[in-house]
C-alpha positions as CSV (number, residue, x, y, z in Angstrom):
1,H,8.2,10.8,9.6
2,I,4.6,11.5,8.9
3,Q,2.0,13.3,11.1
4,D,-1.4,12.0,12.0
5,R,-3.1,14.7,10.0
6,D,-1.1,13.7,6.9
7,V,-2.4,10.1,7.2
8,E,-5.9,11.4,7.7
9,I,-5.7,13.4,4.5
10,L,-4.2,10.5,2.6
11,G,-7.0,8.2,3.9
12,E,-9.5,10.7,2.5
13,T,-7.9,11.4,-0.8
14,V,-6.0,8.3,-2.1
15,S,-8.1,6.6,-4.7
16,T,-5.8,3.7,-5.5
17,S,-4.3,1.6,-2.7
18,L,-3.1,3.1,0.6
19,N,-0.3,1.1,2.3
20,L,0.5,2.5,5.8
21,E,4.0,1.5,6.8
22,M,3.9,1.5,10.6
23,A,5.5,0.5,13.8
24,L,4.0,-1.8,16.5
25,A,3.3,1.3,18.7
26,P,-0.2,1.3,20.2
27,D,-0.8,4.9,19.1
28,V,0.1,4.1,15.5
29,V,-2.1,1.1,15.5
30,E,-5.0,3.3,16.8
31,V,-4.5,5.6,13.8
32,A,-4.5,2.7,11.4
33,L,-7.7,1.4,12.8
34,E,-9.3,4.8,12.4
35,I,-8.0,5.5,8.9
36,L,-8.5,1.9,7.6
37,P,-5.8,1.8,4.9
38,D,-6.0,-0.9,2.3
39,Q,-2.8,-2.4,3.7
40,A,-0.6,-2.0,6.7
41,T,3.1,-3.0,6.5
42,I,4.6,-3.6,10.0
43,V,8.2,-2.5,10.2
44,P,10.7,-2.3,13.1
45,E,11.3,1.2,14.3
46,K,14.0,2.6,16.5
47,R,13.8,6.3,17.5
48,E,17.4,7.0,16.4
49,E,17.0,5.5,12.9
50,I,16.6,7.8,9.9
51,T,15.3,4.8,7.9
52,T,14.6,1.2,8.7
53,E,17.8,-0.7,9.1
54,G,16.6,-4.2,9.0
55,G,13.6,-6.6,9.0
56,L,11.1,-7.1,11.8
57,D,12.0,-10.1,14.0
58,V,8.7,-11.9,13.8
59,A,10.1,-15.2,15.1
60,A,11.1,-13.6,18.4
61,N,7.8,-11.6,18.8
62,V,5.1,-14.0,17.6
63,K,2.6,-13.2,20.4
64,E,2.8,-9.4,20.1
65,I,2.9,-9.4,16.3
66,G,0.2,-12.0,16.1
67,E,-2.2,-9.9,18.3
68,L,-1.6,-6.9,16.1
69,V,-2.1,-8.8,12.8
70,K,-5.4,-10.1,14.2
71,K,-6.6,-6.6,15.1
72,L,-5.7,-5.3,11.6
73,R,-7.1,-8.2,9.7
74,D,-10.3,-8.1,11.8
75,A,-10.7,-4.5,10.6
76,G,-10.4,-5.6,7.0
77,I,-6.8,-4.4,6.5
78,V,-4.4,-6.5,4.5
79,T,-1.4,-7.1,6.7
80,S,2.2,-7.3,5.6
81,L,5.4,-7.8,7.6
82,F,8.8,-6.3,6.6
83,I,11.2,-9.1,7.2
84,E,14.7,-10.4,6.3
85,P,14.8,-13.0,3.5
86,E,14.9,-15.9,5.9
87,K,12.8,-19.1,6.2
88,T,12.4,-18.7,9.9
89,Q,10.9,-15.2,9.5
90,I,8.6,-16.4,6.7
91,D,7.4,-19.3,8.8
92,A,6.8,-16.9,11.7
93,A,4.8,-14.5,9.3
94,L,2.6,-17.5,8.4
95,K,2.2,-18.4,12.1
96,V,0.9,-14.9,13.0
97,G,-1.5,-14.9,10.1
98,A,0.1,-12.2,7.8
99,D,-1.3,-11.8,4.3
100,A,2.0,-10.7,2.8
101,I,5.6,-10.1,3.5
102,E,7.9,-7.4,2.3
103,I,11.4,-8.7,1.9
104,H,14.1,-6.3,3.2
105,T,16.5,-5.8,0.3
106,G,19.0,-3.6,2.2
107,A,21.8,-6.1,2.3
108,Y,21.5,-6.6,-1.5
109,A,21.5,-2.9,-2.1
110,N,24.5,-2.4,0.1
111,A,26.6,-5.3,-1.1
112,D,30.2,-4.3,-1.7
113,T,31.4,-7.1,-3.9
114,E,29.9,-9.0,-6.8
115,E,30.0,-12.2,-4.7
116,D,28.0,-10.6,-1.9
117,Y,25.6,-9.0,-4.4
118,N,24.9,-12.4,-6.0
119,E,24.6,-14.1,-2.7
120,E,22.1,-11.6,-1.4
121,L,20.1,-11.7,-4.7
122,E,19.9,-15.5,-4.3
123,R,18.7,-15.2,-0.7
124,I,16.0,-12.9,-1.8
125,H,15.0,-15.2,-4.7
126,K,14.8,-18.3,-2.5
127,A,12.9,-16.5,0.2
128,A,10.4,-15.2,-2.4
129,Q,9.9,-18.7,-3.9
130,Y,9.4,-20.2,-0.4
131,A,6.9,-17.5,0.7
132,D,5.0,-17.7,-2.6
133,S,4.8,-21.5,-2.2
134,K,3.1,-20.9,1.2
135,S,0.6,-18.5,-0.5
136,L,2.0,-15.3,1.0
137,T,2.0,-12.3,-1.3
138,V,5.6,-11.3,-1.7
139,N,6.7,-7.6,-1.9
140,A,10.2,-6.2,-1.6
141,G,12.0,-3.0,-0.9
142,H,14.7,-1.0,0.8
143,G,17.7,0.6,-0.9
144,L,16.4,-0.2,-4.4
145,T,17.6,2.3,-7.1
146,Y,17.6,2.8,-10.8
147,R,20.9,0.8,-11.0
148,N,20.0,-2.2,-8.9
149,V,16.2,-2.8,-9.4
150,A,16.3,-4.9,-12.6
151,P,17.5,-8.2,-11.0
152,I,14.9,-7.9,-8.3
153,V,12.1,-7.2,-10.8
154,A,13.2,-10.4,-12.6
155,I,12.1,-12.5,-9.6
156,P,8.7,-13.6,-10.7
157,E,7.3,-14.2,-7.2
158,I,7.7,-10.6,-6.2
159,V,4.4,-8.8,-6.8
160,E,5.2,-5.2,-5.7
161,L,8.3,-3.1,-5.0
162,N,8.4,-0.3,-2.5
163,I,10.8,2.3,-3.7
164,G,10.8,5.8,-2.4
165,H,14.1,7.5,-1.7
166,S,15.6,6.9,-5.1
167,I,12.6,8.1,-7.0
168,I,12.2,11.3,-4.9
169,A,16.0,12.0,-5.2
170,R,15.8,11.7,-9.0
171,A,12.6,13.8,-9.1
172,A,14.7,16.7,-7.7
173,F,16.5,16.8,-11.0
174,V,13.9,15.7,-13.6
175,G,10.5,16.1,-11.9
176,I,8.3,13.5,-10.3
177,E,6.5,12.4,-13.5
178,Q,9.8,11.7,-15.3
179,A,11.4,10.0,-12.3
180,V,8.4,7.6,-11.9
181,R,8.2,7.0,-15.7
182,E,11.9,6.1,-15.7
183,M,11.6,3.6,-12.8
184,K,8.5,2.1,-14.3
185,E,10.4,1.5,-17.6
186,L,13.1,-0.3,-15.7
187,M,10.5,-2.4,-14.0
188,Q,8.8,-3.7,-17.1
189,R,9.2,-7.5,-17.3
């Protein structure tokens, strides 16, 4: 979704914190090691996907992901793993040496019933508490909107939310400054 030159420009111009969301692909890792973002979030990627459809299966790929995490951390890059809100995935993230996790909130965002919605919110909350108790930084994102973000914001262990599509879609109507301002107002605890 982004070209190498775009990443280079961002690396040269972003003055706050640059988080490169990236796949395990060797060519992508090479770019990250050249750009040296502040953080790299490893996500699963399938060529046919328009957007990420689930969390990274760290538990099934400990060796490969562990090697990548070590490379990134050795280069001074904070490393996060985009995972499902499951204890086994959190434990695997700890095993590979990740600094942080980003909890996939897609099932919560796509819940059809109030029961499913509450169940997914509870899964996220328990996962955030568990990860925080193990000294992992906890972030969350995917499918979050102006309508569903407040309960996620209320989870005290979550440090950062990654919200893109909803803000950019809103910006088409009200401009980026207002869209960001509105989301930030919803996120005030």
